[in-house]
N, C-alpha and C positions, 0 to 999 in steps of 0.2 A: 110783647112789644119791645122789650129790652133786647131780645135776640135780633130783631130786625134793625133796631137802632145800631147795634154793634156791627151787623153785617154791612150796613151802609156807611160805616165809619162816621156816624153822627148824622147831622142834617147837612144838606147842601147849603151853600152860602146864603141864598135867598131865604130859605126856611129857618136858618139859624138867626137871621136878623128879624124875621117875623116873630120867632119865639122870644127873642130879647125884648121886643116891643110889648109882649104880653105880660111881662113882669115875672114874678115867681123865681127870683134868683136862686133860692134854695133848691127848688126842684131841678132847675137847669144845672146847678153845680153838682147835684147827685148824679144826674145822667152823664155829664162829661167826666166826672171823677171815675165812674165805671169804665167809660170808653178809654180814658188815659191808661188805666190799669190794664185793660185788654191789649192796647197797643204796646205798652211797656213789656208785657209778657211775650208778645210776638218778637219784639226786638231782642229780648234776652235769649229766646230760643235761637235766633239767628246768630247771636254771638257764640252760643254753645255749639255751633257747627251746622245749624240748619240753613236752609236757603231762604233768604228774605222773599224772593219772588214767588217761591212755592207756598210760603206761609201767608203772604200778604198780597191780595189782589183786590184792587178797588174797582170792581166791575159792577157793583150794584148801586142803584140810586138810593137816595135817602128815603126813609120810610114814608114821608109825606108825598114825595114825588111818585113813589110806587102806588100809593093809595089813590092819588089823583088820576094816574094813568089807568088803573083798573076801573075806576068809576066812569071814565070817559069812553072806555072801550065798549 
């Protein structure tokens, strides 16, 4: 699940607010700490000569949106 969370760069705006309403601030903070570390690593790679566009593409939907789409198909 964490892999898909990272690939989608977290949750979309709607699902992030839904998650907030559910509570469990500790669990949410653990997820987003990991995501921030992943993003920071991508930025550092860019500073060290990499291309940000080639290393960062926000093309995938959030994990919940993808799950909903698969169940509706």
